[in-house]
KOLGUMI-572508 format. One record per atom (N, C-alpha, C): z negated, x negated, y. Coordinates in steps of 0.1 Angstrom, whole numbers, plus 2048, in hexadecimal, padded with zeros to 3 digits. Layout:
<rs>
ZXY/...
</rs>
This chain:
<rs>
1A9B7064C/1A0B6A656/1A4B6F664/1AFB76665/1B2B7C672/1A8B87677/1A9B8A683/19FB9368A/1A5BA168C/19EBAB688/1A3BB968B/1A2BBB699/1ACBC369F/1ABBC76AD/1A3BD36AE/199BD36B8/191BDF6BA/199BEA6BF/193BF66BE/19BC026C1/19DC036D0/196BFB6D9/198BFD6E7/1A4BF66ED/1ABBEE6E4/1B7BE76E8/1C2BF16EC/1C9BEE6F6/1D4BF86FB/1E0BF76F1/1E3BEC6EC/1EEBEB6E3/1EABEB6D4/1EEBF46CC/1E9BF56BE/1EFBE96B6/1E8BE56AC/1ECBDA6A4/1FABDB69E/1FEBE869A/20BBEA694/217BE869E/214BE76AB/21EBE56B5/21FBD66B9/218BCD6B1/218BBF6B5/21CBB66A9/224BAD6AB/227BA26A1/221B966A7/21BB8D69E/216B806A3/21FB756A0/21FB6B6A8/228B5F6A6/220B536A9/220B4A6A0/219B3C6A1/225B326A3/224B2A6AD/22FB216B0/22BB136A9/233B1069F/231B03697/23EAFB696/247AFD69F/254AF769D/257AEA6A4/24DAE46AA/24FAD86B2/251ACC6AA/255AC16B0/258AB56AA/24CAAC6A8/242AAF6B0/236AA66B0/238A986B4/241A966BE/245A896C2/239A806C7/22FA876CE/223A7F6D2/219A7E6C8/21CA836BC/212A836B1/219A7C6A4/220A716A8/227A6969D/231A71695/237A7C69B/241A85695/23BA8D689/22EA8E689/227A9667E/229AA5682/228AAD678/229ABB67A/21BABF67E/218ABF68B/20AAC1690/203ACC68B/208AD868A/200AE4685/1FBAE2677/201AD966F/1FCAD7662/1F2ACB661/1EFAC566C/1E5ABA66C/1D7AC066C/1CEABA664/1C1ABF662/1B9ABE66F/1B1AC9672/1A8AC967D/19AACD677/190AC5679/183AC7674/17AACE67E/17BADB67E/174AE4687/16AAED680/167AF8686/15DB01681/161B07674/16DB07670/172B0C663/173B01659/170AF565C/171AEA654/17FAE3656/182AD964E/18FAD2650/19BADB64B/1A2AE0654/1ADAE9650/1B9AE565A/1C5AE8656/1D0AE665F/1CEAEE66C/1D3AE8677/1D1AEF684/1D7AFD684/1E2AFF67D/1E8B0C67D/1DFB17677/1D6B1366E/1CDB1C668/1C2B21672/1BFB1867B/1B5B1B686/1BCB2568F/1C9B22692/1D1B2C69B/1D1B39695/1D5B3A688/1D6B47681/1C8B4E681/1BEB4767F/1B0B4C67E/1ADB5468C/1B3B4F697/1AFB546A4/1BAB5F6A8/1C2B6369F/1CCB6E6A2/1C6B7B69D/1CAB866A3/1C6B9469E/1CFB97692/1CBBA168B/1D3BA6680/1DDBAF687/1EABAC685/1F5BB468B/1FFBB7680/20ABBD684/214BC267A/21ABB7671/21BBAB677/220BA066F/21CB93675/21CB8866D/21AB7B672/226B73670/22CB6E67C/238B6567B/234B5767F/23AB4D678/238B4067B/245B3967F/246B3468B/252B2C68F/251B1E68A/259B1A680/258B0D67A/266B08677/267AFA677/274AF4674/274AEA66A/268AE8664/266ADF659/25AAE3651/258ADD645/24DAE163C/24CAF063B/257AF6638/258B04638/24FB0A62D/24FB04622/247B09617/238B0A61A/233B00622/225B01626/222B0D62F/22CB10638/22AB1B642/22CB2963B/234B29631/237B3562A/22AB3A622/220B31620/214B3561A/20BB3E624/20FB3D630/207B4363B/20DB4F642/21AB50642/221B5B648/230B5A646/237B6364D/245B6364D/24BB58656/253B4F651/258B44658/265B4765F/266B4466B/273B45672/277B37677/283B33675/289B26679/293B29684/294B1F68D/29DB20698/2ACB21692/2AEB1A688/2BCB1A682/2BFB2867C/2B6B2F678/2B8B3D673/2C0B4667D/2BFB4368A/2C5B4B694/2D0B4369C/2D4B38696/2DEB2F69C/2DAB296A9/2CDB276AB/2C7B226B7/2C7B136B6/2CCB0D6C1/2CCAFE6C2/2C5AFB6D0/2BBAF36CF/2B4AF06DB/2A7AE96D8/29DAE96E1/290AE36DF/286AEA6E6/27AAE96E2/26FAEF6EA/26AAFC6E4/25FB016E8/259B0D6E2/260B1A6E6/268B196F1/26EB256F5/279B2A6EB/27FB206E5/288B246DA/281B2C6CF/275B276CB/26DB2E6C1/269B3B6C5/266B3D6D2/262B4A6D7/26EB536D7/27AB4E6DA/286B576DA/288B5B6CC/288B526C2/28AB566B4/280B606B0/273B5F6B5/269B686B1/26CB766B6/271B776C3/274B846C9/280B8A6C1/289B836BC/294B886B4/28FB8D6A7/286B866A1/282B89693/277B93692/26FB9569C/263B9D69A/267BAC698/25EBB3691/261BC168E/259BCB696/251BC56A0/249BCE6A8/24EBCD6B7/249BD66BF/24DBD66CD/247BCB6D6/23CBC56D1/236BBA6D8/235BAE6CF/236BA26D5/234B956CE/229B8D6D5/21EB8B6CD/213B836D2/215B746CE/214B6B6D7/218B5D6D4/20DB546D6/20BB4A6CD/202B3F6CF/207B326C8/204B276CD/208B1A6C7/200B176BB/205B0F6B2/1FEB0B6A6/1F6AFF6A7/1F5AF96B4/1EDAED6B6/1E1AEF6BF/1DCAFB6C0/1D0AFE6C8/1C5B036BF/1BEAFA6B8/1B4AFE6AE/1A7B036B4/1A5B026C2/199B066C8/199B136D0/1A4B1B6CD/1A5B276D4/199B306D3/195B366DE/189B3F6DE/18CB4C6D5/181B516D0/183B5D6C9/187B686D2/190B716CE/195B7C6D6/19CB776E3/1A2B6B6E2/1A9B666EE/1B4B706F3/1BAB776E9/1C5B806EB/1C2B8D6F2/1B5B916F1/1B2B9E6F6/1B6BA2704/1B4B9970D/1B9B9D71B/1C7B9F71C/1CFB99714/1DEB9C714/1E1BAA70F/1D9BAE705/1DBBBB6FF/1D6BC7708/1CCBC4710/1C7BCF719/1CFBD0726/1D6BC6729/1DEBC6736/1EABCE735/1EBBD973C/1F6BE273B/1F9BE8748/204BE474E/208BE875C/216BEE75C/216BFB757/223C02758/22DBFD74D/239BFA751/243BF6748/240BE9741/244BE8734/241BDC72C/245BCF733/23CBC6736/23FBB973B/238BAE733/23DBA2733/236B9872C/22AB94733/21FB9072C/212B8C731/20FB7E72C/20AB76735/206B68732/1F8B66736/1F0B5E72E/1E2B5C730/1E0B5073A/1D6B52742/1D2B4774C/1C3B44749/1C0B37746/1B3B34742/1A9B3274D/1ADB34759/1A5B31765/1A8B2476C/1AFB1C765/1B3B0F76B/1C3B0E76B/1C8B13760/1D7B1175F/1DDB1D756/1EAB1E758/1F1B28751/1F3B23742/1EFB2B739/1F1B2872A/1FEB2F726/209B28728/217B2E727/21AB33718/213B2C70F/216B2F701/20DB396FB/203B3E703/1FBB496FF/1FFB56706/207B5D700/20EB68707/211B746FE/214B7F704/218B8B6FD/225B90704/230B916FC/23DB94701/242BA16FA/249BA9703/250BB56FD/25DBB06F6/260BB66EB/26CBB36E4/278BB66EC/277BBF6F6/283BC26FE/287BB6706/27FBAC707/283BA070F/28CB97707/28FB996FB/296B906F2/2A4B8D6F9/2ABB966FD/2B8B94703/2B7B8B70F/2AEB8E718/2ACB87724/2A8B78721/29FB77718/29BB69714/2A7B6170E/2AFB68706/2BBB62700/2C4B5D70B/2C6B64716/2CFB60720/2C9B54728/2BBB5472A/2B5B49730/2B7B3C728/2B5B3D71B/2B6B31713/2C5B2C713/2CEB35711/2DCB31711/2E0B2B71F/2D9B2F729/2DDB29736/2D7B1B738/2CFB1772E/2C9B0972F/2BBB09732/2B5B15734/2A7B16736/29FB1272A/294B0A72B/28CB07720/27DB07723/279B07730/26BB07734/265B15732/25AB1672B/254B23728/24EB28736/248B2073E/243B2574A/24DB2A754/259B24754/264B2975C/269B37757/269B38749/26DB45744/263B50748/256B4D747/24DB5774B/24EB5B75A/251B52762/254B54770/260B5D772/26BB5976B/277B6176B/275B6F767/26DB7175C/26AB7E757/260B8675F/25BB80769/250B86771/244B8B768/240B81760/235B84757/228B8775F/220B90759/212B9275E/209B8775A/202B81764/1F9B76761/1EBB7D75F/1E6B7A753/1D9B8174E/1CEB7774E/1C3B79755/1B8B6F754/1B1B70747/1ADB64742/1A5B64736/196B65739/18FB6B731/180B6C732/179B6072D/180B57726/17AB4B721/17DB3F72B/175B3572A/177B29732/183B2172D/188B18734/194B10730/191B07724/185B05720/182AFB716/188AFE708/18BB0B705/191B0D6F8/1A0B0D6F8/1A6B0B703/1B5B0C704/1BAAFE704/1B8AF66FA/1BCAE86F9/1C6AE66EE/1D1AE06F2/1DBADC6E8/1D8ACE6E3/1DAACC6D6/1D8ABF6D0/1E6AB96D0/1E9AB06D9/1F6AAA6DA/1F7A9C6D4/1ECA956D3/1EDA886CD/1E1A866C4/1E2A7B6BC/1D7A786B3/1CBA756BA/1CCA6F6C6/1C0A6C6CE/1B9A796D2/1C1A846D5/1BBA916D8/1B3A966CC/1B9A946C0/1B2A996B4/1A5A926B2/1A4A866B5/198A7E6B2/18DA816BC/191A896C7/187A8C6D1/17EA976CC/182A9F6C2/17BAAA6BE/175AA86AF/
</rs>
């Protein structure tokens, strides 16, 4: 159900690994594994992670950062756990770091597993943005920075590791430290919604 990347993209699919972030504790969602919660959208009632995967391009591999219900995620892609890399911490930046270590491609395309309304081809502006040396790129929806919708060069793994070990955990702060390129989205902000609580889920 993933989407092929058209030939006009600057970065070829074989140079990209995809990472879906599903490693959170779901503390505001009754400690449920949010990406596995059903979302009744245009594809029908499916786990939110399936909606996220459906909006990803076909790349060299699909990685899923998960720390529980591993068997469920293995049905969808290659699972990486924080503990696989001796990582101790919290927050999505740990999962992104693990993804950069594990990925087999020069670039890592990241999205969260709890955004079931992502626009089609949301990633395309990230792939087209190319300004000299490889730099991380992060999407801006016109109202706010979407820190977890980003494209990162694998070469940043060592720098991100140093940032994490120094106590850094905020993704936005990491993008700033890495001097990430801010890429405007061509879609409105309406599709960039995280489902954080059960009340959020009932809104759609």
